[in-house]
C-alpha positions in Angstrom: -222.0 -34.7 -13.0 -219.2 -35.5 -10.4 -215.8 -34.2 -10.2 -212.7 -36.3 -9.8 -209.8 -34.0 -9.4 -207.4 -35.0 -6.7 -206.6 -32.4 -4.0 -203.6 -32.6 -1.7 -205.4 -31.4 1.4 -207.8 -32.7 4.1 -211.6 -32.4 4.0 -211.6 -32.4 7.9 -213.9 -35.5 7.9 -212.3 -38.3 10.0 -213.3 -41.9 9.9 -215.7 -42.9 12.8 -216.8 -46.1 14.4 -219.8 -47.3 16.3 -218.3 -48.5 19.6 -216.6 -51.9 19.0 -217.9 -52.2 15.5 -215.3 -53.0 12.9 -217.3 -51.1 10.3 -215.6 -47.8 9.5 -217.9 -44.9 8.8 -216.7 -42.5 6.2 -218.1 -40.4 3.3 -220.7 -41.0 1.7 -221.9 -42.3 5.0 -221.9 -40.4 8.2 -222.6 -41.2 11.9 -225.3 -39.0 13.3 -224.3 -37.1 16.4 -220.6 -37.9 15.7 -219.8 -36.4 12.4 -221.1 -33.2 10.9 -223.6 -33.0 8.0 -221.1 -32.1 5.4 -219.3 -35.3 6.1 -222.1 -37.4 4.5 -224.1 -37.6 1.5 -228.0 -37.2 1.6 -229.6 -40.6 2.3 -226.5 -42.1 3.8 -226.9 -41.3 7.5 -226.2 -44.0 10.0 -227.1 -44.3 13.7 -225.3 -46.0 16.5 -227.8 -48.1 18.4 -225.5 -49.9 20.7 -221.8 -50.5 21.3 -221.5 -52.3 18.0 -224.7 -51.9 16.1 -225.1 -49.6 13.1 -228.6 -48.8 11.7 -229.6 -47.3 8.6 -233.1 -45.9 7.8 -234.5 -46.6 4.3 -237.3 -44.3 3.4 -240.4 -46.2 3.4 -238.9 -49.4 4.6 -237.6 -48.4 8.0 -234.5 -49.2 9.8 -232.1 -52.0 9.2 -228.9 -53.2 10.9 -225.6 -52.9 9.0 -223.5 -56.0 8.7 -220.8 -54.5 6.5 -219.8 -51.7 4.2 -217.5 -52.2 1.2 -216.4 -48.8 -0.1 -214.4 -50.1 -3.0 -217.3 -52.0 -4.5 -219.8 -49.6 -3.0 -222.0 -52.3 -1.5 -223.7 -52.3 1.9 -224.9 -55.5 3.6 -228.0 -55.1 5.9 -230.4 -57.3 7.8 -233.5 -57.0 10.0 -232.6 -56.4 13.7 -235.7 -58.1 14.7 -234.7 -61.3 12.8 -237.9 -61.4 10.5 -236.8 -60.1 7.3 -239.7 -61.7 5.3 -242.1 -59.6 7.2 -240.0 -56.5 6.2 -239.9 -57.5 2.6 -243.7 -57.2 2.4 -243.3 -53.4 2.4 -239.7 -53.2 1.1 -239.1 -50.3 -1.3 -235.9 -48.7 -2.5 -237.5 -46.1 -4.8 -236.8 -43.2 -2.4 -233.4 -44.3 -1.3 -229.8 -43.9 -2.9 -229.5 -47.7 -3.0 -230.5 -50.4 -5.5 -230.2 -54.2 -5.9 -228.5 -56.3 -8.6 -231.8 -57.8 -9.4 -234.9 -59.0 -7.6 -236.4 -62.4 -7.2 -240.2 -62.6 -6.7 -241.6 -64.8 -4.1 -245.2 -65.8 -3.1 -246.1 -66.3 0.6 -248.7 -69.0 1.4 -250.3 -69.8 4.6 -251.3 -73.4 5.2 -252.7 -75.4 8.1 -250.3 -77.4 10.1 -250.6 -81.2 9.4 -248.6 -84.3 8.5 -248.1 -83.5 5.0 -245.4 -81.0 6.0 -242.2 -82.8 5.3 -238.6 -81.6 5.1 -239.3 -80.3 1.6 -241.6 -77.7 3.1 -239.8 -75.6 5.6 -241.9 -73.0 7.1 -240.8 -69.4 7.8 -240.5 -69.5 11.7 -241.1 -65.9 12.5 -244.4 -65.8 10.5 -245.8 -69.2 11.5 -247.6 -70.2 14.6 -248.9 -73.5 16.1 -251.9 -73.6 13.7 -250.6 -72.3 10.4 -247.3 -72.4 8.5 -246.1 -69.8 6.2 -244.2 -70.9 3.1 -242.3 -69.2 0.4 -241.5 -70.1 -3.1 -240.7 -68.3 -6.4 -242.3 -70.9 -8.5 -245.8 -70.1 -9.9 -246.5 -73.6 -10.8 -245.8 -74.9 -7.3 -248.2 -72.2 -5.9 -250.9 -73.5 -8.2 -250.2 -77.1 -7.1 -250.3 -76.3 -3.4 -253.5 -74.3 -3.7 -255.3 -77.0 -5.6 -254.0 -79.9 -3.4 -254.1 -78.6 0.2 -257.3 -77.5 1.6 -257.0 -74.2 3.6 -253.9 -72.9 1.9 -254.1 -69.4 0.7 -251.9 -66.7 -0.8 -251.1 -64.0 1.8 -248.5 -61.8 0.0 -245.9 -61.3 -2.5 -242.2 -60.4 -2.0 -239.5 -58.7 -4.1 -236.3 -60.1 -2.6 -233.1 -58.1 -3.6 -230.4 -60.4 -4.7 -226.7 -60.4 -5.8 -226.1 -61.8 -9.4 -224.6 -65.3 -8.1 -227.5 -66.2 -5.9 -230.2 -68.6 -7.3 -233.1 -70.3 -5.9 -234.8 -73.5 -7.0 -238.5 -74.1 -6.9 -238.9 -75.6 -3.5 -240.5 -74.3 -0.2 -237.4 -74.6 1.9 -236.6 -70.9 2.3 -236.6 -68.9 5.4 -235.7 -65.7 3.4 -233.5 -64.6 6.4 -230.2 -64.0 4.6 -228.7 -60.6 4.6 -229.5 -58.3 1.7 -226.7 -56.7 -0.3 -227.4 -53.3 -1.8 -225.2 -51.1 -4.0 -225.0 -47.3 -4.6 -223.9 -45.5 -7.8 -224.0 -41.9 -6.5 -221.7 -40.5 -5.3 -219.1 -42.5 -7.1 -216.1 -42.6 -4.6 -214.5 -45.7 -6.2 -211.5 -43.8 -7.8 -210.7 -42.2 -4.4 -210.9 -45.6 -2.6 -208.7 -47.3 -5.1 -206.1 -44.6 -4.8 -206.2 -44.6 -1.0 -207.6 -41.2 -0.8 -210.6 -39.9 1.0 -213.8 -38.8 -0.7 -216.0 -35.7 0.0 -217.7 -32.7 -1.3 -215.7 -30.5 -3.6 -217.1 -27.3 -2.0 -219.6 -26.6 0.6 -222.3 -25.6 -1.9 -222.1 -28.4 -4.5 -222.9 -32.1 -4.7 -219.9 -32.7 -6.8 -217.3 -35.1 -5.0 -213.6 -34.8 -5.0 -210.6 -37.1 -3.9 -208.9 -35.5 -1.0 -205.3 -36.9 -0.6 -202.4 -36.5 1.8 -199.9 -37.8 -0.8 -198.2 -34.4 -1.3 -195.6 -35.1 1.3 -195.0 -38.6 0.0 -194.6 -37.3 -3.5 -191.9 -34.8 -2.4 -190.2 -37.7 -0.6 -190.4 -40.0 -3.6 -189.1 -37.2 -5.7 -186.2 -36.6 -3.5 -185.3 -40.3 -3.5 -185.5 -40.4 -7.4 -183.4 -37.4 -7.6 -180.6 -38.9 -5.4 -180.8 -42.1 -7.2 -180.3 -40.4 -10.5 -177.2 -38.6 -9.0 -175.8 -42.0 -8.1 -176.3 -43.3 -11.5 -174.7 -40.2 -13.1 -171.7 -40.4 -10.9 -171.0 -44.0 -11.9 -171.3 -43.1 -15.6 -169.4 -39.9 -15.5 -167.1 -39.5 -18.7 -163.5 -38.8 -17.8 -160.4 -38.1 -20.0 -159.3 -41.7 -19.6 -162.4 -42.8 -21.6 -160.7 -41.3 -24.7 -157.5 -43.2 -24.4 
């Protein structure tokens, strides 16, 4: 169970950046070697690999580059730094990570000999293909059966679970490189209330996993209170009852 009280103080965890990257790193993420361990949640460590490249290590799946982080929607967009995402998806597993996908689309990989029957309808996955064989991907079981029966030498070499967002759909063709960024979400810790209010999120105490919204709005609240008080005095002075009102 997480706490959502609002504390008018600082948690001493400043936002960090990886070189020229526009992605800000803040709780629940932390930048290794730049931010202390208490500034990040377990499983959200990031590594700065170059002047602008953030990497995240997903247990059992390895490191991926971070394209963007949206703290309000609690989503992270990642991609394969070696530009061969289909190969990574063969062993992709989120079971030991704090992240999840909206849903998964299942694809079958086929390896087929290169010949003249390969038209524009069949677009090989470049990073898995070579001069002799082309690797194709489809999520249509009926298409797989047709290809296996019709093309001599075609065989199934693997199955993929591709994490997708809700508004992404695929047809039954073979024209997919499967090289698009993956968008993952996280539910715990839930820092959305803090982000919406413009506050920072962090651990409530040093010995708990409960999170708290830290805010620096105390000074602003005093200022706003003074303005409202001054305004009320002005209104009162304009409506002050004098003896002339009774004549």
